[in-house]
TORKOLVEX-766756 format. One line per 4 residues: their letters; for each residue x, y negated, z negated of N, C-alpha, C. Coordinates in pm, whole numbers, plus 50000, padded with zeros to 5 digits. Each point is the difference from the previous one (the first is absolute). Example, Ala and Ser with C-alpha at 12.3 -4.5 7.8 and 13.67 -1.06 7.14 Angstrom:
% residues 2
AS> 51319:50569:49220:49911:49881:50000:50090:49880:50000 ~ 49965:49895:50072:50082:49881:49994:49923:49891:49927
END
This chain:
% residues 47
YIPE> 79595:19748:45556:49969:49881:50080:50099:49889:49967 ~ 50058:49938:50107:50095:49889:49982:49930:49871:50041 ~ 50004:49898:49916:49937:49873:50037:50060:49943:50129 ~ 49916:49930:50075:50039:49947:50131:50122:49908:49992
DILK> 50004:49911:49900:50112:49906:49992:50132:50071:49970 ~ 49996:50107:49921:50122:50077:49972:50041:50079:50124 ~ 49906:50059:50068:50031:50075:50122:50062:49909:50106 ~ 49946:49881:50015:50055:49904:50096:50142:49962:49962
NLVE> 50024:49981:49872:50133:49964:49953:50099:50114:50024 ~ 49958:50123:49980:50089:50114:50024:50041:50008:50146 ~ 49905:49977:50090:50031:50006:50142:50100:49891:50037 ~ 49985:49883:49939:50092:49891:50030:50139:50024:49940
ELPQ> 50007:50071:49890:50128:50022:49933:50078:50116:50061 ~ 49934:50089:50070:50068:50117:50055:49993:49999:50153 ~ 50083:49920:50065:49997:49997:50146:50058:50128:50059 ~ 49969:50025:50125:50056:50116:50068:50152:49984:50007
PRKI> 50076:50107:49977:50146:49989:50001:50056:49966:50138 ~ 49934:50047:50105:50046:49969:50136:49884:50020:50096 ~ 50016:49950:50119:49897:50015:50102:49995:50146:50045 ~ 49882:50054:50014:49984:50139:50041:50031:50009:50149
PKRL> 50094:50086:50040:50035:50010:50142:49887:50062:50082 ~ 49999:49967:50129:49898:50056:50089:50037:50145:50033 ~ 49897:50080:50024:50023:50137:50047:50038:49995:50147 ~ 50065:50104:50048:50044:50003:50139:49884:49987:50097
DEYT> 49885:50058:49967:49885:49992:50092:49933:49862:49998 ~ 50043:49910:49911:49946:49865:49997:50079:49903:50088 ~ 50117:50042:50050:50080:49916:50088:49950:50014:50143 ~ 50006:49889:50075:49964:50005:50141:50115:50063:50078
QEEI> 49971:50047:50119:50104:50060:50083:50107:49896:50033 ~ 49960:49876:50015:50096:49892:50029:50097:49982:49884 ~ 49950:50006:49876:50088:49988:49883:50094:50119:49989 ~ 49952:50118:50031:50084:50121:49995:50110:49991:50105
DAFP> 49965:49957:50122:50100:49989:50107:50104:49892:49970 ~ 49961:49894:49928:50093:49891:49969:50093:50034:49885 ~ 49969:50104:49923:50084:50037:49886:50131:50061:50050 ~ 50115:49958:49947:50128:50053:50051:50017:50148:49966
RLWT> 50048:50075:50096:50024:50144:49980:50142:50022:49952 ~ 50013:50082:49897:50133:50034:49950:50060:50117:50077 ~ 49914:50084:50056:50047:50119:50069:49896:50041:50103 ~ 50045:50029:50119:49910:50048:50104:50037:50146:50027
PPED> 49909:50092:49975:50033:50142:50021:50017:50031:50149 ~ 50087:50097:50033:50013:50041:50139:49872:50066:50050 ~ 49986:50008:50130:49879:50057:50060:49976:50145:49956 ~ 50107:50078:49983:49984:50142:49966:49998:50026:49849
YRL> 49990:49895:49919:49999:50015:49854:49864:50051:49955 ~ 50001:50106:49917:49875:50058:49950:49986:49969:49852 ~ 49881:49953:49962:49974:49968:49859:49954:50123:49926
END
């Protein structure tokens, strides 16, 4: 068992290193369409 005041202090001393990115299914279709494409595959391209 960790005392509440120590636990609170630990949380304050160890911030998250970076913001957690959103998963692809969390983006709206509008956000996906607005994202710049680096490459557009041809119509006959098979994945």
